[in-house]
Residue frames as a rotation matrix with the C-alpha (Angstrom) as fourth column:
MET 1
0.568 0.823 0.000 0.00
0.823 -0.568 0.000 0.00
0.000 0.000 -1.000 0.00
GLU 2
0.427 -0.503 -0.751 2.84
0.176 -0.769 0.615 2.35
-0.887 -0.395 -0.240 0.88
THR 3
-0.644 -0.679 0.354 4.43
0.429 0.063 0.901 1.67
-0.634 0.732 0.250 -2.52
ASP 4
-0.052 0.722 0.690 1.15
0.987 -0.067 0.144 2.52
0.150 0.688 -0.710 -4.27
THR 5
0.797 0.338 -0.501 1.03
0.472 -0.865 0.167 5.87
-0.377 -0.370 -0.849 -2.46
LEU 6
-0.054 -0.915 -0.400 4.64
0.081 -0.403 0.912 6.58
-0.995 0.017 0.096 -3.40
LEU 7
-0.658 -0.148 0.739 3.92
0.701 0.237 0.672 5.68
-0.275 0.960 -0.052 -7.05
ASN 8
0.380 0.873 0.305 0.81
0.917 -0.398 -0.004 7.85
0.118 0.282 -0.952 -7.07
ASP 9
0.664 -0.208 -0.719 2.76
0.196 -0.879 0.435 10.76
-0.722 -0.429 -0.543 -5.57
SER 10
-0.448 -0.892 0.062 5.55
0.219 -0.042 0.975 10.22
-0.867 0.450 0.214 -8.08
ARG 11
-0.367 0.398 0.841 3.08
0.930 0.158 0.331 10.07
-0.002 0.904 -0.428 -10.97
GLY 12
0.708 0.675 -0.207 1.44
0.688 -0.726 -0.011 13.28
-0.158 -0.135 -0.978 -9.74
LEU 13
0.265 -0.718 -0.643 4.82
0.024 -0.662 0.749 15.01
-0.964 -0.214 -0.158 -9.62
ILE 14
-0.691 -0.496 0.526 5.62
0.481 0.227 0.847 13.78
-0.539 0.838 0.082 -13.14
ASP 15
0.057 0.817 0.574 2.22
0.995 -0.097 0.038 14.93
0.087 0.569 -0.818 -14.38
LEU 16
0.745 0.185 -0.640 2.76
0.367 -0.916 0.162 18.38
-0.556 -0.356 -0.751 -12.85
LYS 17
-0.251 -0.921 -0.298 6.14
0.025 -0.314 0.949 18.65
-0.968 0.231 0.102 -14.58
ILE 18
-0.629 0.076 0.774 4.60
0.752 0.313 0.580 17.60
-0.198 0.947 -0.254 -17.92
LYS 19
0.476 0.874 0.098 1.69
0.878 -0.468 -0.094 20.04
-0.036 0.131 -0.991 -17.55
SER 20
0.524 -0.362 -0.771 4.10
0.113 -0.868 0.484 22.83
-0.844 -0.341 -0.414 -16.64
TYR 21
-0.574 -0.798 0.185 6.35
0.250 0.045 0.967 22.00
-0.780 0.601 0.174 -19.60
PHE 22
-0.370 0.494 0.786 3.43
0.928 0.167 0.332 21.98
0.033 0.853 -0.521 -22.05
LYS 23
0.702 0.625 -0.342 2.05
0.652 -0.757 -0.046 25.25
-0.287 -0.190 -0.939 -20.69
GLU 24
0.294 -0.690 -0.661 5.45
-0.087 -0.708 0.701 26.89
-0.952 -0.148 -0.268 -21.05
ASN 25
-0.722 -0.680 -0.127 6.18
-0.263 0.100 0.960 25.32
-0.640 0.727 -0.251 -24.43
ALA 26
0.210 0.926 0.314 2.77
0.094 0.300 -0.949 25.17
-0.973 0.229 -0.024 -26.11
ASP 27
0.577 -0.042 -0.816 4.16
-0.748 -0.430 -0.506 26.55
-0.330 0.902 -0.279 -29.37
PHE 28
-0.535 -0.841 -0.081 6.83
-0.828 0.503 0.249 23.85
-0.169 0.201 -0.965 -29.39
VAL 29
-0.553 0.411 0.725 4.24
0.070 0.889 -0.452 21.09
-0.830 -0.199 -0.521 -28.90
LEU 30
0.558 0.810 -0.181 2.00
-0.078 -0.166 -0.983 22.54
-0.826 0.562 -0.030 -31.62
THR 31
0.187 -0.591 -0.785 5.00
-0.964 -0.266 -0.030 22.77
-0.191 0.762 -0.619 -33.96
ILE 32
-0.794 -0.447 0.413 5.68
-0.410 0.894 0.179 19.07
-0.449 -0.027 -0.893 -33.39
ILE 33
-0.114 0.845 0.522 2.06
0.289 0.531 -0.797 18.16
-0.951 0.060 -0.305 -34.15
ASP 34
0.719 0.380 -0.582 1.98
-0.363 -0.508 -0.781 20.36
-0.593 0.773 -0.227 -37.25
GLY 35
-0.258 -0.921 -0.292 5.27
-0.849 0.072 0.523 18.79
-0.460 0.383 -0.801 -38.32
PHE 36
-0.626 0.146 0.766 3.34
0.249 0.968 0.019 15.63
-0.739 0.203 -0.642 -39.18
PHE 37
-0.353 0.479 -0.803 2.07
-0.697 -0.707 -0.116 17.28
-0.624 0.519 0.584 -42.37
ASP 38
-0.724 0.109 -0.681 1.51
-0.502 0.593 0.629 13.90
0.472 0.798 -0.375 -44.11
PHE 39
-0.735 0.456 -0.502 -0.86
0.621 0.749 -0.231 12.79
0.271 -0.481 -0.834 -41.36
ILE 40
-0.023 0.825 0.565 -4.35
-0.165 -0.561 0.811 13.92
0.986 -0.074 0.149 -40.45
ILE 41
-0.742 -0.160 -0.651 -4.40
0.594 0.294 -0.749 14.57
0.311 -0.942 -0.123 -36.70
VAL 42
-0.171 0.782 0.599 -7.68
-0.293 -0.621 0.727 15.58
0.941 -0.051 0.336 -35.10
ALA 43
-0.970 -0.066 -0.232 -8.38
0.206 0.275 -0.939 15.79
0.126 -0.959 -0.254 -31.36
CYS 44
-0.194 0.972 0.135 -11.99
-0.097 -0.156 0.983 15.35
0.976 0.178 0.124 -30.26
ASP 45
-0.518 0.155 0.841 -13.80
-0.855 -0.127 -0.503 15.66
0.029 -0.980 0.198 -26.99
TYR 46
-0.770 0.202 0.606 -15.80
-0.118 0.887 -0.446 12.75
-0.627 -0.415 -0.659 -25.55
ASP 47
0.213 0.975 0.061 -18.81
0.020 0.058 -0.998 13.60
-0.977 0.214 -0.007 -27.77
GLY 48
0.045 -0.268 0.962 -16.80
0.914 0.401 0.069 13.65
-0.404 0.876 0.263 -31.02
ASN 49
0.972 0.225 -0.061 -16.58
0.193 -0.923 -0.333 17.44
-0.131 0.312 -0.941 -31.29
ILE 50
0.313 -0.902 0.297 -13.37
0.758 0.048 -0.651 18.62
0.573 0.429 0.699 -32.93
VAL 51
0.888 -0.060 -0.456 -11.22
0.313 -0.647 0.695 20.60
-0.337 -0.760 -0.556 -30.50
ALA 52
0.189 -0.865 -0.464 -7.91
-0.558 -0.484 0.675 20.68
-0.808 0.131 -0.574 -32.42
TYR 53
0.886 -0.004 0.465 -6.40
0.360 0.636 -0.682 19.65
-0.293 0.772 0.564 -35.75
ASN 54
-0.018 -0.976 -0.218 -3.06
0.282 -0.214 0.935 19.89
-0.959 -0.045 0.279 -37.52
MET 55
-0.124 -0.153 -0.980 -1.83
-0.755 -0.626 0.193 21.28
-0.643 0.765 -0.037 -40.82
GLY 56
-0.962 -0.268 0.052 -1.76
-0.188 0.790 0.584 17.75
-0.197 0.552 -0.810 -42.27
CYS 57
-0.293 0.940 0.174 -5.54
0.612 0.324 -0.721 17.62
-0.735 -0.105 -0.670 -41.83
LEU 58
0.366 0.409 -0.836 -5.90
-0.270 -0.813 -0.516 20.76
-0.891 0.415 -0.186 -43.91
ASN 59
-0.407 -0.646 -0.646 -3.39
-0.811 -0.069 0.580 19.63
-0.419 0.760 -0.496 -46.57
THR 60
-0.954 -0.027 0.298 -4.70
0.059 0.959 0.277 16.09
-0.293 0.282 -0.914 -46.96
LEU 61
-0.243 0.957 0.160 -8.40
0.786 0.291 -0.546 16.90
-0.569 -0.007 -0.822 -46.93
GLY 62
-0.550 -0.068 0.833 -8.08
0.730 -0.524 0.439 20.18
0.406 0.849 0.338 -48.83
TYR 63
0.576 0.792 -0.204 -9.75
0.782 -0.461 0.419 22.37
0.237 -0.401 -0.885 -46.23
THR 64
-0.183 -0.540 0.821 -8.84
0.052 -0.840 -0.541 25.89
0.982 -0.057 0.182 -45.16
TYR 65
-0.959 -0.146 -0.244 -8.72
0.254 -0.053 -0.966 27.10
0.128 -0.988 0.087 -41.55
GLU 66
-0.619 0.785 0.039 -12.08
-0.780 -0.608 -0.145 28.77
-0.090 -0.120 0.989 -42.14
ASP 67
-0.008 0.597 -0.802 -13.55
-0.538 0.673 0.507 25.47
0.843 0.436 0.316 -43.40
MET 68
-0.426 -0.248 -0.870 -12.26
0.424 0.795 -0.434 23.54
0.800 -0.554 -0.233 -40.41
ASN 69
-0.995 0.090 0.037 -13.46
-0.078 -0.517 -0.853 26.15
-0.058 -0.851 0.521 -37.96
GLY 70
-0.278 0.950 -0.145 -16.94
-0.951 -0.251 0.178 25.60
0.133 0.187 0.973 -39.42
ILE 71
0.094 0.242 -0.966 -16.70
-0.185 0.957 0.222 21.82
0.978 0.158 0.135 -39.00
LYS 72
0.069 0.020 0.997 -17.63
-0.958 -0.276 0.072 21.02
0.277 -0.961 0.000 -35.44
GLU 73
0.545 0.244 0.802 -18.11
-0.571 0.809 0.142 17.23
-0.614 -0.535 0.580 -35.40
LEU 74
-0.452 -0.866 0.212 -15.68
-0.484 0.438 0.757 14.55
-0.749 0.240 -0.618 -36.50
TYR 75
-0.057 0.464 0.884 -18.25
0.469 0.794 -0.386 12.54
-0.881 0.392 -0.263 -38.45
THR 76
0.818 0.427 -0.385 -18.44
-0.080 -0.579 -0.812 15.34
-0.570 0.695 -0.439 -41.05
LEU 77
-0.022 -0.904 -0.428 -14.86
-0.872 -0.192 0.450 14.52
-0.489 0.383 -0.784 -42.13
PHE 78
-0.703 -0.184 0.687 -15.96
0.005 0.965 0.263 11.02
-0.712 0.189 -0.677 -43.17
PRO 79
-0.911 0.365 -0.191 -17.89
-0.222 -0.044 0.974 10.12
0.347 0.930 0.121 -46.35
ARG 80
-0.237 0.926 0.293 -21.68
-0.971 -0.238 -0.032 10.14
0.041 -0.292 0.956 -46.04
ASP 81
0.435 0.455 -0.777 -22.03
-0.515 0.833 0.200 6.49
0.739 0.313 0.597 -47.06
PHE 82
-0.513 -0.671 -0.535 -19.50
0.173 0.530 -0.830 5.46
0.841 -0.519 -0.156 -44.38
ASN 83
-0.886 0.252 0.389 -21.60
-0.463 -0.439 -0.770 7.30
-0.023 -0.862 0.506 -41.79
LYS 84
-0.011 0.990 -0.144 -24.98
-0.991 0.008 0.131 6.10
0.131 0.144 0.981 -43.11
SER 85
0.134 0.010 -0.991 -23.86
-0.290 0.957 -0.030 2.46
0.948 0.291 0.131 -43.22
GLY 86
0.941 0.229 0.249 -23.08
-0.281 0.120 0.952 2.65
0.188 -0.966 0.178 -39.50
LYS 87
0.518 -0.805 -0.289 -19.42
0.599 0.582 -0.550 1.78
0.611 0.112 0.784 -40.06
LEU 88
-0.268 -0.611 0.745 -18.11
-0.182 -0.727 -0.662 4.91
0.946 -0.313 0.083 -38.35
GLN 89
0.367 0.491 0.790 -20.29
-0.865 -0.133 0.484 4.19
0.342 -0.861 0.376 -35.31
GLU 90
0.947 -0.076 -0.311 -19.03
0.127 0.981 0.146 0.57
0.294 -0.178 0.939 -35.27
GLU 91
0.070 -0.997 0.026 -15.42
0.499 0.012 -0.866 1.79
0.864 0.073 0.499 -35.23
ILE 92
-0.256 -0.103 0.961 -16.19
-0.593 -0.769 -0.240 4.28
0.764 -0.631 0.136 -32.44
ASN 93
0.784 0.560 0.266 -17.91
-0.572 0.486 0.661 1.52
0.241 -0.671 0.701 -30.44
THR 94
0.683 -0.621 -0.384 -14.79
0.536 0.784 -0.313 -0.62
0.496 0.008 0.868 -30.84
LEU 95
-0.203 -0.753 0.626 -12.67
0.020 -0.642 -0.767 2.36
0.979 -0.143 0.145 -29.75
PHE 96
0.057 0.291 0.955 -14.60
-0.879 -0.439 0.186 2.69
0.473 -0.850 0.230 -26.50
GLN 97
0.963 0.267 -0.042 -14.43
-0.226 0.881 0.415 -1.08
0.147 -0.391 0.909 -25.91
LYS 98
0.679 -0.730 -0.077 -10.73
0.713 0.681 -0.168 -1.56
0.175 0.060 0.983 -26.64
GLY 99
0.448 -0.512 -0.733 -9.14
0.352 -0.653 0.671 1.88
-0.822 -0.558 -0.112 -26.19
ARG 100
-0.379 -0.524 -0.763 -7.95
-0.584 -0.504 0.637 2.07
-0.718 0.686 -0.115 -29.79
VAL 101
0.445 0.492 0.748 -9.03
0.366 0.663 -0.653 0.97
-0.817 0.565 0.116 -33.24
SER 102
-0.513 -0.621 -0.593 -7.46
-0.422 -0.419 0.804 1.04
-0.748 0.663 -0.046 -36.68
PHE 103
0.235 0.646 0.726 -9.22
0.498 0.561 -0.661 0.63
-0.835 0.517 -0.190 -40.02
GLU 104
-0.893 -0.451 0.012 -9.02
0.212 -0.396 0.893 1.44
-0.398 0.800 0.449 -43.71
LEU 105
0.237 0.968 0.086 -11.62
0.610 -0.079 -0.788 3.24
-0.756 0.239 -0.610 -45.77
GLU 106
-0.347 -0.242 0.906 -12.06
0.875 -0.431 0.220 5.46
0.337 0.869 0.362 -48.79
MET 107
-0.108 0.253 -0.961 -12.11
0.604 -0.752 -0.265 9.11
-0.790 -0.609 -0.071 -47.68
GLU 108
0.360 0.328 0.874 -13.00
0.900 -0.369 -0.232 12.17
0.246 0.870 -0.428 -49.68
ARG 109
-0.741 -0.625 -0.245 -11.25
0.655 -0.754 -0.059 15.51
-0.148 -0.204 0.968 -50.05
LYS 110
-0.289 0.620 -0.729 -13.17
0.065 -0.747 -0.661 18.79
-0.955 -0.238 0.176 -50.08
ASN 111
-0.456 0.044 -0.889 -12.99
-0.810 -0.434 0.395 18.80
-0.368 0.900 0.234 -53.92
GLY 112
0.592 0.806 -0.019 -14.69
-0.764 0.554 -0.330 15.37
-0.255 0.209 0.944 -54.07
GLU 113
0.028 -0.670 -0.742 -11.55
-0.675 0.535 -0.509 13.37
0.738 0.515 -0.437 -54.91
LYS 114
0.929 0.303 0.214 -11.59
-0.366 0.654 0.662 10.00
0.060 -0.693 0.718 -53.19
PHE 115
-0.045 -0.976 -0.213 -8.49
-0.684 0.186 -0.706 8.37
0.728 0.114 -0.676 -51.71
PRO 116
0.476 0.152 -0.867 -7.69
0.375 0.856 0.356 5.29
0.796 -0.494 0.350 -49.63
ALA 117
0.028 -0.423 0.906 -6.89
-0.707 -0.648 -0.281 6.08
0.706 -0.633 -0.317 -46.01
LYS 118
-0.149 -0.085 -0.985 -5.80
0.630 0.760 -0.161 4.30
0.763 -0.644 -0.059 -42.88
VAL 119
0.100 0.309 0.946 -7.32
-0.505 -0.803 0.316 5.76
0.857 -0.509 0.076 -39.73
MET 120
-0.434 -0.210 -0.876 -6.58
0.633 0.621 -0.462 5.13
0.641 -0.755 -0.137 -36.07
PHE 121
0.431 0.538 0.724 -8.61
-0.332 -0.652 0.682 6.32
0.839 -0.534 -0.102 -33.09
ILE 122
-0.464 -0.583 -0.667 -6.98
0.529 0.421 -0.737 6.39
0.710 -0.695 0.113 -29.64
LEU 123
0.663 0.713 -0.226 -8.78
0.577 -0.296 0.761 7.21
0.476 -0.636 -0.608 -26.40
SER 124
-0.380 -0.740 0.555 -7.40
0.115 -0.633 -0.766 10.12
0.918 -0.227 0.325 -24.40
LYS 125
0.538 0.505 -0.675 -7.56
0.715 0.150 0.682 10.27
0.446 -0.850 -0.280 -20.62
ASP 126
0.595 -0.340 0.728 -6.57
-0.465 -0.885 -0.033 12.96
0.656 -0.319 -0.684 -18.17
THR 127
-0.428 -0.901 0.069 -3.98
-0.557 0.203 -0.805 12.43
0.712 -0.383 -0.589 -15.44
LYS 128
-0.416 0.354 0.838 -6.62
-0.814 0.266 -0.516 10.97
-0.406 -0.896 0.178 -13.13
GLY 129
-0.925 0.003 0.380 -7.61
0.133 0.939 0.318 8.38
-0.355 0.345 -0.869 -15.74
LYS 130
0.036 0.987 -0.158 -10.88
0.137 -0.162 -0.977 10.07
-0.990 0.013 -0.141 -16.66
LEU 131
-0.264 -0.046 0.964 -11.82
0.934 0.237 0.267 9.77
-0.240 0.971 -0.020 -20.32
VAL 132
-0.184 0.131 -0.974 -11.69
0.087 -0.985 -0.149 13.21
-0.979 -0.112 0.170 -21.94
GLY 133
0.530 0.378 -0.759 -11.87
-0.692 -0.325 -0.645 12.39
-0.491 0.867 0.089 -25.63
PHE 134
0.480 -0.416 0.772 -9.99
0.493 0.856 0.155 10.70
-0.725 0.307 0.616 -28.40
LEU 135
-0.138 -0.655 -0.743 -7.42
-0.549 -0.574 0.608 11.35
-0.825 0.492 -0.280 -31.07
MET 136
0.854 0.312 0.417 -7.81
0.194 0.553 -0.811 10.51
-0.483 0.773 0.412 -34.73
ILE 137
-0.201 -0.905 -0.375 -4.68
-0.477 -0.244 0.844 9.91
-0.856 0.349 -0.382 -36.79
GLY 138
0.744 0.514 0.426 -5.21
0.152 0.491 -0.858 9.33
-0.650 0.704 0.287 -40.49
GLU 139
-0.368 -0.896 -0.247 -2.97
-0.241 -0.165 0.956 8.81
-0.898 0.412 -0.156 -43.48
ASP 140
0.613 0.407 -0.677 -3.48
-0.743 0.008 -0.669 8.91
-0.267 0.913 0.307 -47.23
ILE 141
-0.050 -0.624 0.780 -2.29
-0.209 0.770 0.603 5.45
-0.977 -0.133 -0.169 -48.32
THR 142
0.830 0.378 -0.411 -2.68
-0.434 -0.025 -0.900 5.97
-0.350 0.926 0.144 -52.07
ARG 143
0.116 -0.874 -0.473 1.01
-0.948 0.045 -0.316 5.26
0.297 0.485 -0.823 -52.75
LEU 144
-0.573 -0.290 0.767 0.95
-0.624 0.761 -0.179 2.19
-0.531 -0.581 -0.617 -50.54
LYS 145
0.328 0.796 0.508 -2.08
-0.117 0.568 -0.814 0.81
-0.937 0.208 0.280 -52.40
GLU 146
0.765 -0.120 -0.632 -0.47
-0.644 -0.161 -0.748 1.59
-0.012 0.980 -0.201 -55.77
ASN 147
-0.298 -0.953 -0.049 2.69
-0.942 0.302 -0.145 -0.23
0.153 0.003 -0.988 -54.71
GLU 148
-0.347 0.273 0.897 0.65
-0.374 0.837 -0.400 -3.19
-0.860 -0.474 -0.188 -53.44
GLU 149
0.737 0.676 -0.019 -1.09
-0.238 0.233 -0.943 -3.36
-0.633 0.699 0.332 -56.82
LYS 150
0.404 -0.686 -0.605 2.25
-0.877 -0.100 -0.471 -3.23
0.262 0.720 -0.642 -58.66
LEU 151
-0.592 -0.640 0.490 3.58
-0.771 0.626 -0.113 -6.03
-0.235 -0.445 -0.864 -56.49
ARG 152
0.089 0.721 0.687 0.43
-0.246 0.684 -0.687 -8.10
-0.965 -0.108 0.238 -57.05
ARG 153
0.870 0.227 -0.439 0.81
-0.454 0.018 -0.891 -7.72
-0.194 0.974 0.119 -60.83
GLN 154
-0.015 -0.960 -0.281 4.51
-0.955 0.097 -0.280 -8.63
0.296 0.264 -0.918 -60.65
VAL 155
-0.512 -0.100 0.853 3.71
-0.548 0.803 -0.235 -11.75
-0.662 -0.588 -0.466 -58.60
GLU 156
0.566 0.775 0.282 1.06
-0.187 0.454 -0.871 -12.75
-0.803 0.440 0.402 -61.16
GLU 157
0.684 -0.380 -0.622 3.59
-0.707 -0.135 -0.695 -12.23
0.180 0.915 -0.361 -63.96
LEU 158
-0.424 -0.882 0.208 6.18
-0.905 0.402 -0.142 -14.32
0.042 -0.248 -0.968 -62.13
GLU 159
-0.152 0.464 0.873 3.59
-0.344 0.803 -0.487 -17.05
-0.926 -0.374 0.037 -61.55
ARG 160
0.864 0.462 -0.198 2.79
-0.312 0.183 -0.932 -17.09
-0.394 0.868 0.303 -65.29
PHE 161
0.267 -0.863 -0.429 6.50
-0.889 -0.049 -0.455 -17.22
0.371 0.503 -0.781 -66.10
LYS 162
-0.508 -0.429 0.747 7.02
-0.749 0.648 -0.137 -20.04
-0.425 -0.630 -0.650 -63.58
LYS 163
0.319 0.727 0.608 4.12
-0.203 0.679 -0.706 -21.99
-0.926 0.102 0.364 -65.06
ALA 164
0.877 -0.026 -0.480 5.41
-0.481 -0.038 -0.876 -21.46
0.005 0.999 -0.046 -68.63
THR 165
-0.096 -0.995 -0.042 8.93
-0.965 0.103 -0.240 -22.46
0.243 0.017 -0.970 -67.58
ILE 166
-0.383 0.024 0.923 7.70
-0.522 0.819 -0.238 -25.61
-0.762 -0.573 -0.301 -65.84
GLN 167
0.687 0.689 0.230 5.57
-0.156 0.449 -0.880 -26.53
-0.710 0.568 0.416 -68.86
ARG 168
0.622 -0.541 -0.566 8.55
-0.734 -0.152 -0.662 -25.95
0.272 0.827 -0.492 -71.14
GLU 169
-0.426 -0.814 0.396 10.75
-0.901 0.423 -0.098 -28.14
-0.088 -0.398 -0.913 -68.95
LEU 170
-0.025 0.506 0.862 8.11
-0.282 0.824 -0.491 -30.89
-0.959 -0.255 0.121 -68.91
ARG 171
0.901 0.357 -0.248 7.82
-0.300 0.099 -0.949 -30.66
-0.314 0.929 0.196 -72.69
MET 172
0.187 -0.926 -0.327 11.63
-0.934 -0.065 -0.351 -30.84
0.304 0.371 -0.878 -73.01
GLU 173
-0.483 -0.321 0.815 11.68
-0.664 0.740 -0.102 -33.98
-0.571 -0.590 -0.571 -70.83
GLU 174
0.451 0.738 0.502 8.95
-0.115 0.606 -0.787 -35.54
-0.885 0.297 0.358 -72.97
LEU 175
0.836 -0.191 -0.515 10.85
-0.544 -0.152 -0.825 -34.69
0.079 0.970 -0.230 -76.17
LYS 176
-0.230 -0.965 0.126 14.08
-0.972 0.222 -0.074 -36.16
0.044 -0.139 -0.989 -74.74
ARG 177
-0.232 0.237 0.943 12.21
-0.369 0.876 -0.311 -39.35
-0.900 -0.420 -0.116 -73.89
LYS 178
0.801 0.595 0.069 10.77
-0.125 0.279 -0.952 -39.55
-0.586 0.754 0.297 -77.41
VAL 179
0.473 -0.722 -0.505 14.22
-0.847 -0.214 -0.487 -38.96
0.244 0.658 -0.712 -78.97
LYS 180
-0.498 -0.656 0.568 15.69
-0.796 0.605 0.001 -41.78
-0.344 -0.452 -0.823 -76.87
GLU 181
0.163 0.672 0.722 12.77
-0.142 0.740 -0.657 -43.99
-0.976 0.005 0.216 -77.87
LEU 182
0.922 0.164 -0.351 13.33
-0.344 -0.067 -0.936 -43.20
-0.177 0.984 -0.005 -81.56
GLU 183
0.031 -0.984 -0.174 17.08
-0.986 -0.002 -0.165 -43.78
0.162 0.177 -0.971 -81.20
GLY 184
-0.400 -0.111 0.910 16.33
-0.510 0.852 -0.120 -47.18
-0.762 -0.512 -0.397 -79.63
ARG 185
0.625 0.702 0.342 14.05
-0.048 0.472 -0.880 -48.11
-0.779 0.534 0.328 -82.55
LEU 186
0.710 -0.432 -0.556 16.69
-0.694 -0.292 -0.659 -47.02
0.122 0.853 -0.507 -85.07
ARG 187
-0.345 -0.897 0.276 19.31
-0.930 0.365 0.025 -49.20
-0.123 -0.248 -0.961 -83.43
SER 188
-0.195 0.324 0.926 17.02
-0.235 0.901 -0.365 -52.17
-0.952 -0.289 -0.099 -83.34
THR 189
0.853 0.522 0.015 16.30
-0.087 0.170 -0.982 -51.86
-0.515 0.836 0.191 -87.09
GLU 190
0.396 -0.774 -0.494 19.95
-0.918 -0.352 -0.185 -51.67
-0.031 0.527 -0.850 -88.05
């Protein structure tokens, strides 16, 4: 019990140091988050209201600051059919059951262009362990999907080549057998 108290006191001291650091260095922390310009990072409160986002969100989805300031709820960043089908709600339910969830879907930019994305939701708790919201981290995986498709086509091509090579080798073996058979017949007629 005494150890638990010591750990709790230690954790509280660490939390105070972290809070103090972030308060004093908020610009530094925001610069780090904005540095992930290839990733969509959106912080939401418990009800799914957007409370913060990074530059990568704007760049990837094609929104301006004014657009994002007008978007209040996370679900509006997802395609209508994904919302209507109940898939977003399923993923959020899984998030609250397991603490995190990762999934792929087709997202849509402001201009209507669709792209494959990988999205992760992570629950966020305060220093006392109380749930305060969640973080969404998303990534445009267009290049990854294109590379996967290229690899799939190359594997298919190699499989066709392998099959053709094996068939050629089998045919060569059959021809060698026939030549030996014909040579044997020739010798027996001589």
